[in-house]
C-alpha positions as CSV (number, residue, x, y, z in Angstrom):
1,X,-0.2,-0.1,-0.1
2,X,1.3,3.0,-1.0
3,X,2.1,5.6,2.3
4,X,-0.2,8.1,1.4
5,X,-2.8,5.7,0.7
6,X,-2.2,3.9,4.6
7,X,-1.9,7.6,6.1
8,X,-5.6,8.4,4.7
9,X,-6.8,4.7,5.8
10,X,-5.5,5.5,9.1
11,X,-7.1,8.8,9.3
12,X,-10.6,7.6,8.4
13,X,-10.4,4.6,11.0
14,X,-9.5,7.4,13.7
15,X,-12.4,9.7,12.7
16,X,-14.7,6.2,12.6
17,X,-13.2,5.4,16.4
18,X,-13.7,9.0,17.4
19,X,-17.6,8.8,16.2
20,X,-17.8,5.3,17.5
21,X,-17.0,6.3,21.2
22,X,-19.3,9.6,21.3
23,X,-22.3,7.4,19.8
24,X,-21.6,4.7,23.0
25,X,-21.6,7.1,25.5
26,X,-24.6,9.3,23.8
27,X,-26.7,6.3,23.5
28,X,-25.5,4.7,26.8
29,X,-27.3,8.3,28.6
30,X,-30.1,8.6,25.9
31,X,-31.2,5.8,24.7
32,X,-31.4,5.4,20.2
33,X,-34.3,7.2,19.9
34,X,-33.1,10.3,22.7
35,X,-29.5,10.4,21.0
36,X,-29.3,12.9,18.3
37,X,-26.7,13.3,15.3
38,X,-26.1,16.5,17.1
39,X,-25.2,15.6,20.3
40,X,-22.9,12.9,19.0
41,X,-21.2,15.4,16.9
42,X,-20.8,17.6,19.9
43,X,-19.2,14.8,22.0
44,X,-16.7,14.0,19.0
45,X,-15.6,16.9,18.4
46,X,-17.1,17.2,15.1
47,X,-19.9,18.7,13.0
48,X,-23.1,17.1,11.7
49,X,-21.7,16.9,7.9
50,X,-18.5,15.2,9.3
51,X,-20.5,12.7,10.8
52,X,-22.2,12.0,7.6
53,X,-18.5,11.3,5.6
54,X,-18.2,8.1,7.7
55,X,-21.4,7.1,8.6
56,X,-24.9,7.9,6.3
57,X,-27.4,7.7,9.1
58,X,-27.7,6.7,13.2
59,X,-28.8,3.1,11.6
60,X,-25.2,2.6,10.5
61,X,-23.5,3.9,13.7
62,X,-25.9,1.3,15.4
63,X,-24.6,-1.5,12.8
64,X,-20.8,-0.6,13.7
65,X,-21.3,-0.7,17.6
66,X,-22.6,-4.0,17.2
67,X,-20.3,-5.5,15.0
68,X,-17.3,-4.5,17.1
69,X,-18.7,-5.8,20.3
70,X,-20.0,-8.8,18.5
71,X,-15.9,-9.1,17.4
72,X,-14.9,-8.3,20.8
73,X,-17.2,-11.1,21.7
74,X,-15.6,-13.5,19.1
75,X,-12.5,-12.7,20.0
76,X,-12.5,-13.9,24.0
77,X,-14.2,-17.2,22.9
78,X,-10.7,-19.0,23.1
79,X,-10.4,-22.9,23.7
80,X,-11.3,-22.4,27.1
81,X,-14.8,-22.1,25.3
82,X,-16.1,-25.6,26.3
83,X,-15.2,-25.4,30.3
84,X,-18.6,-25.5,30.9
85,X,-17.5,-25.6,35.0
86,X,-16.5,-22.5,34.5
87,X,-19.7,-21.4,32.5
88,X,-21.8,-22.6,35.5
89,X,-19.9,-20.4,37.9
90,X,-20.2,-17.4,35.9
91,X,-23.8,-17.7,35.4
92,X,-24.0,-18.5,38.8
93,X,-22.2,-15.5,39.8
94,X,-24.3,-13.5,36.8
95,X,-20.6,-12.2,34.9
96,X,-20.9,-11.7,31.7
97,X,-17.5,-11.6,29.9
98,X,-14.4,-13.0,29.6
99,X,-13.9,-15.9,32.0
100,X,-10.9,-16.2,34.1
101,X,-9.5,-12.3,33.6
102,X,-8.4,-10.2,36.0
103,X,-9.8,-6.9,34.9
104,X,-7.0,-4.5,37.1
105,X,-4.4,-6.2,35.3
106,X,-6.1,-5.2,31.6
107,X,-4.6,-2.7,29.6
108,X,-6.5,-2.5,26.5
109,X,-9.6,0.3,27.3
110,X,-11.9,-2.2,24.6
111,X,-11.5,-5.3,27.0
112,X,-11.9,-3.2,30.2
113,X,-14.6,-3.8,32.9
114,X,-16.1,-0.6,32.0
115,X,-16.3,-1.3,28.5
116,X,-17.7,-4.2,29.2
117,X,-20.2,-3.1,31.1
118,X,-21.0,-0.3,28.7
119,X,-21.3,-3.0,25.8
120,X,-23.8,-4.8,27.9
121,X,-25.8,-1.7,28.4
122,X,-25.6,-0.8,24.7
123,X,-27.3,-4.5,23.5
124,X,-30.0,-4.0,26.1
125,X,-31.0,-1.1,24.0
126,X,-30.2,-2.7,20.7
127,X,-32.4,-5.1,21.7
128,X,-35.0,-2.5,22.7
129,X,-35.1,-0.7,19.4
130,X,-35.0,-3.8,17.6
131,X,-39.0,-4.7,18.3
132,X,-39.8,-1.4,16.7
133,X,-36.9,-0.9,14.1
134,X,-36.6,-3.5,11.0
135,X,-33.3,-2.3,10.0
136,X,-31.7,-3.1,14.1
137,X,-33.6,-6.0,14.1
138,X,-31.7,-7.2,11.3
139,X,-28.9,-5.7,12.5
140,X,-29.2,-8.0,16.0
141,X,-30.6,-11.0,14.1
142,X,-27.2,-11.3,11.5
143,X,-24.9,-10.5,14.5
144,X,-26.6,-13.2,16.4
145,X,-26.0,-15.8,13.6
146,X,-22.6,-14.7,13.2
147,X,-22.0,-15.5,17.5
148,X,-23.7,-18.6,17.5
149,X,-22.2,-19.8,14.4
150,X,-18.7,-19.0,15.9
151,X,-19.7,-21.2,19.2
152,X,-20.5,-24.2,17.0
153,X,-17.1,-24.0,15.8
154,X,-15.4,-23.8,18.9
155,X,-17.5,-26.2,20.8
156,X,-18.2,-28.9,18.0
157,X,-14.7,-30.9,18.4
158,X,-15.4,-31.8,22.0
159,X,-18.9,-33.2,20.9
160,X,-18.2,-34.9,17.5
161,X,-20.4,-37.8,17.8
162,X,-23.3,-36.1,18.7
163,X,-26.0,-35.1,15.9
164,X,-26.0,-31.8,14.2
165,X,-29.5,-31.8,15.5
166,X,-29.1,-32.5,19.1
167,X,-25.7,-30.4,19.1
168,X,-27.4,-27.1,17.6
169,X,-30.5,-27.3,20.3
170,X,-28.0,-27.7,23.0
171,X,-26.1,-24.7,22.0
172,X,-29.6,-23.1,21.9
173,X,-30.7,-23.8,25.6
174,X,-26.9,-22.0,26.3
175,X,-27.5,-19.3,25.0
176,X,-30.6,-18.3,26.2
177,X,-29.2,-19.3,29.5
178,X,-26.5,-16.6,29.2
179,X,-28.7,-14.1,27.7
180,X,-31.7,-14.7,30.4
181,X,-29.0,-14.0,32.9
182,X,-27.6,-11.0,30.9
183,X,-30.9,-9.4,31.0
184,X,-31.7,-10.6,34.7
185,X,-28.2,-8.9,36.5
186,X,-30.0,-5.9,37.7
187,X,-32.5,-8.0,39.5
188,X,-32.6,-8.9,42.8
189,X,-30.7,-12.8,42.8
190,X,-33.3,-15.1,44.7
191,X,-31.5,-18.1,44.7
192,X,-27.7,-18.4,46.4
193,X,-24.8,-18.6,44.0
194,X,-23.2,-21.8,45.1
195,X,-26.4,-23.9,44.9
196,X,-27.3,-22.0,41.3
197,X,-23.3,-23.3,40.5
198,X,-24.1,-27.0,41.0
199,X,-27.6,-26.7,39.5
200,X,-26.4,-25.4,36.4
201,X,-23.2,-28.0,36.2
202,X,-25.7,-30.9,36.7
203,X,-28.0,-29.3,33.9
204,X,-24.6,-29.1,31.6
205,X,-24.0,-32.7,32.1
206,X,-27.5,-33.7,31.4
207,X,-27.2,-31.1,27.5
208,X,-23.4,-32.6,27.0
209,X,-21.5,-34.6,29.3
210,X,-24.1,-37.5,29.7
211,X,-25.7,-37.5,26.2
212,X,-25.9,-40.6,24.6
213,X,-28.8,-40.8,21.4
214,X,-32.2,-41.5,21.3
215,X,-33.7,-45.0,22.1
216,X,-35.6,-46.6,18.9
217,X,-38.4,-48.5,19.7
218,X,-37.7,-51.9,18.3
219,X,-40.2,-53.4,14.9
């Protein structure tokens, strides 16, 4: 790549990052409906016209935010994704995000505990907006499909004998548990974490470890 083109690409990326950072804060504070382009422009220290050079509308900004959140989730889904005991502990303690991470040692702002909390809140906003905005609904569906496909690819080697239909159904149950936990983080926890952890482990053993093909009736 020509040095001039490389510099131009860097400037474009920096501007887009600047706009996305301002949009995250604005959407978090006001919601998607309450956040206007003028406010995003003010926070990003750009004009509204400059923002439209990089994003055609607010939906495009939402799409980019969701894309980045999903890409980050995929990055932190390592080979430890099959560690169901750790996942049981996370769900029991309502931990959403990276497993076994000391956030005080994380230098990257994108992977910080604060940013993780902002991302979680933004995805709740996206879900609410998807109920009334078909464009955002498609963004959410596409993001979910990408994340679900990545989860299947990472976990499939650990359960090679499980029929595809059964494996997909079990991952769907896992997704419901994770997403349901994310939605309940602000509510009162009605059970002790260790009791929940034991139940989650028992459930995961039923879903995955103890799987055996269903018996077929003999003629």
